[in-house]
C-alpha positions in Angstrom: -7.6 -13.9 -9.6 -7.9 -14.2 -13.3 -9.1 -10.8 -14.3 -8.9 -9.0 -17.7 -9.2 -5.3 -18.5 -12.0 -3.7 -20.4 -10.4 -2.4 -23.6 -12.3 0.9 -23.3 -10.3 1.7 -20.2 -6.9 2.8 -21.5 -3.8 1.2 -20.1 -1.7 3.2 -17.6 1.5 5.0 -18.3 3.4 3.5 -15.4 6.3 6.0 -15.6 3.9 8.7 -14.6 3.3 7.1 -11.3 6.8 6.2 -10.2 8.1 9.6 -9.1 6.9 11.0 -5.8 6.8 14.4 -7.5 3.9 13.6 -9.8 0.1 13.0 -9.4 -1.9 10.0 -10.6 -3.2 11.4 -13.8 -6.6 12.7 -14.8 -9.9 11.0 -13.9 -10.8 8.3 -16.4 -13.5 9.0 -19.0 -15.0 5.7 -18.0 -17.6 5.8 -15.2 -17.6 3.8 -12.0 -19.7 1.0 -13.5 -17.4 0.5 -16.4 -14.4 0.5 -14.1 -16.0 -2.1 -11.9 -16.8 -4.3 -14.9 -13.2 -4.1 -16.0 -11.9 -5.1 -12.6 -13.9 -8.3 -12.8 -11.8 -9.2 -15.9 -8.4 -7.8 -15.0 -5.6 -10.4 -15.6 -2.6 -8.7 -13.9 -1.9 -7.0 -10.6 -0.8 -3.9 -12.5 -4.1 -3.7 -14.3 -6.1 -4.3 -11.1 -4.1 -1.7 -9.2 -4.6 0.8 -12.0 -8.4 0.2 -12.1 -8.6 0.5 -8.3 -6.8 3.8 -8.6 -9.3 5.0 -11.2 -12.1 4.0 -8.9 -10.6 6.0 -6.1 -10.4 9.0 -8.3 -14.1 8.9 -8.8 -14.5 8.9 -5.0 -15.5 5.2 -4.7 -13.4 3.8 -1.9 -15.5 0.7 -1.4 -12.8 -1.5 -2.8 -10.1 -0.3 -0.4 -10.0 -3.7 1.4 -9.2 -5.3 -2.0 -6.5 -2.7 -2.6 -4.9 -3.3 0.8 -5.0 -7.1 0.2 -3.2 -6.5 -3.1 -0.7 -4.2 -1.5 0.1 -6.7 1.2 0.5 -9.7 -1.0 2.0 -8.5 -4.2 5.5 -9.6 -5.2 5.7 -7.1 -8.0 7.9 -4.1 -6.9 6.2 -1.7 -9.3 2.8 -2.6 -7.9 4.2 -2.4 -4.3 5.9 1.0 -4.7 2.9 2.6 -6.5 0.6 1.0 -4.0 2.5 2.5 -1.1 2.1 5.9 -2.6 -1.6 5.4 -3.3 -2.2 4.1 0.2 -0.5 7.1 1.8 -2.7 9.4 -0.4 -6.0 7.7 0.5 -5.6 6.3 4.0 -7.5 7.6 6.9 -6.4 7.7 10.6 -8.5 4.5 11.1 -6.7 2.8 8.2 -3.3 3.6 9.9 -4.5 2.5 13.3 -5.0 -1.1 12.0 -1.5 -2.5 11.7 -2.8 -5.3 9.5 -3.2 -2.8 6.7 0.5 -2.2 6.7 1.6 -5.8 6.8 3.8 -5.0 3.8 6.2 -3.0 6.0 7.1 -6.1 8.0 9.1 -7.6 5.2 9.8 -4.5 3.2 13.1 -4.3 1.3 15.2 -1.1 1.4 13.6 0.6 -1.7 10.1 0.0 -0.3 11.1 1.6 3.0 12.5 4.6 1.1 9.2 4.9 -0.8 7.2 4.7 2.4 9.5 7.3 4.0 9.0 9.7 1.1 5.3 9.1 0.9 4.4 9.1 4.6 4.0 12.8 4.8 1.1 12.6 2.4 -0.8 10.6 4.9 -1.2 13.9 6.8 -1.7 11.7 9.9 0.2 11.5 13.2 -0.8 7.8 13.1 2.0 7.3 10.6 4.7 8.1 13.1 4.8 4.8 15.0 5.5 3.0 11.8 8.3 5.4 10.9 9.8 4.9 14.3 9.6 1.1 14.1 11.3 1.2 10.7 13.9 3.6 12.0 14.7 1.1 14.8 15.2 -1.5 12.2 17.1 0.5 9.6 19.0 3.0 11.7 22.3 1.5 10.7 21.7 2.4 7.1 22.6 6.1 6.7 20.4 7.1 3.7 17.3 5.2 4.9 17.7 6.5 8.4 17.9 10.0 7.2 14.9 9.6 5.0 12.9 8.2 7.9 14.1 10.9 10.3 13.2 13.6 7.7 9.8 12.2 7.3 9.2 12.1 11.1 10.3 15.7 11.4 8.2 16.9 8.5 5.1 15.5 10.1 5.8 16.4 13.8 8.7 18.9 13.8 10.2 16.7 16.6 13.7 17.9 15.7 13.0 21.2 17.4 12.3 19.3 20.6 14.6 16.3 20.4 17.5 17.7 18.3 19.2 16.5 15.1 20.9 13.6 16.9 18.0 12.4 18.9 17.7 8.7 19.8 14.7 6.7 18.7 13.4 6.8 22.3 13.8 10.6 22.4 11.9 10.9 19.1 9.2 8.7 20.5 8.8 10.8 23.6 8.8 14.0 21.5 6.0 12.5 19.4 3.9 11.6 22.4 4.3 15.1 23.8 3.5 16.6 20.4 0.3 14.7 19.9 -0.9 16.0 23.3 -1.0 19.5 21.9 -3.1 18.7 18.8 -6.5 17.5 17.7 -5.6 14.0 16.5 -8.8 13.7 14.5 -7.5 16.4 12.1 -5.0 15.9 9.3 -1.9 18.0 9.3 0.7 19.2 6.8 3.9 20.6 8.2 2.4 20.8 11.7 -0.6 22.9 10.6 -4.1 21.6 9.8 -4.1 20.6 6.1 -5.7 23.2 3.9 -5.2 23.7 0.1 -5.4 27.5 0.6 -2.1 27.5 2.6 -0.3 25.6 -0.1 -1.6 27.8 -3.0 -0.2 30.8 -1.1 3.2 29.2 -1.1 2.8 28.1 -4.7 2.0 31.7 -5.9 4.8 33.2 -3.9 7.2 30.8 -5.7 5.5 31.5 -9.1 5.8 35.3 -8.6 9.5 35.0 -7.6 10.3 32.6 -10.5 8.5 34.9 -13.0 10.5 37.9 -11.9 13.8 36.0 -12.1 13.1 33.8 -15.1 13.4 30.7 -13.0 11.7 27.3 -13.1 8.9 26.4 -10.8 11.0 23.9 -8.8 8.3 22.9 -6.4 7.6 19.2 -6.6 5.8 18.3 -3.3 3.4 21.2 -3.1 2.5 20.8 -6.7 1.9 17.1 -6.3 -0.2 17.5 -3.1 -2.4 20.2 -4.6 -2.9 18.1 -7.8 -3.8 15.0 -5.8 -6.0 16.7 -3.2 -8.0 18.5 -5.9 -7.8 16.2 -8.9 -6.7 19.2 -11.0 -3.1 19.3 -12.0 -1.0 22.3 -11.3 -0.4 23.9 -14.7 3.4 23.2 -14.8 6.1 20.8 -14.0 9.1 21.4 -11.6 11.3 22.3 -14.6 8.7 24.7 -16.2 10.2 28.2 -16.5 7.7 30.8 -15.3 7.1 33.8 -17.5 4.4 36.2 -18.6 3.0 33.7 -21.0 2.1 31.1 -18.3 1.9 33.1 -15.1 -1.8 33.7 -15.6 -2.4 29.9 -15.8 -1.3 29.6 -12.2 -3.4 32.5 -11.2 -6.5 30.9 -12.8 -5.6 27.6 -11.2 -5.5 29.0 -7.7 -8.6 31.1 -8.2 -10.5 27.9 -9.3 -9.3 26.0 -6.2 -10.4 28.9 -4.0 -14.0 28.4 -5.1 -14.2 24.9 -3.7 -15.6 24.2 -0.2 -12.4 23.0 1.5 -12.5 22.1 5.2 -9.4 23.0 7.2 -7.9 19.9 8.8 -9.6 17.5 6.4 -7.9 15.2 3.9 -8.9 15.0 0.2 -8.3 12.8 -2.8 -9.2 14.1 -6.2 -11.7 16.5 -4.5 -13.3 13.8 -2.4 -13.1 14.2 1.4 -11.8 11.0 3.0 
């Protein structure tokens, strides 16, 4: 594809997107029509991915097949790694059930596997576990990757309680099967509970209160990122932000604003749009 970007749509700051502890930036000032027109002229994979991401932020997921095609065929590591994160943020159970959508995992290099392992929890889906188990079988001899995959499996299913820290892949698989039998597999889960922003804002405010009393930094990457991505409204601080009386109320106002929105427990959201 020989596509070029509309100059009105500002170029991305790619460093914002590389860390798993950040969100994907604010919604573009350009509307869906402008973004679609820019996509027709985009010249690079980076530009196309960035425009697709802007489209998703507006709640338009009609180009998800194009995004998946890009993800599965790109040879650009930056595009692949960001694409993996975005896929995990927007995928549904149905997307994960189609293994063709995750073709990129079949030939993934070590760093791409690490990215998927760290991002898989944001799928909020039990359907991610078979892929993590398959990768674990392939990479179990690599200590750091194996640990990342096992941690991700445990974060989604809490299988470690059943199978133990030194469980074999077969034992983890059996624990996963038994675990799924106890849940509504149509729902989305975060840390074994139906996903719900209100649960995360409680944890956030507990940390903010403690940090304010002790003059500490927020130090809460994942929950901040998930709340920002689910809502499309950034948590008012970074992990290194020191909490004090001057910014404490910003967090209170943020949580109060999210509480006004009609969230459904066990649903998955991207920038305020239910998937």
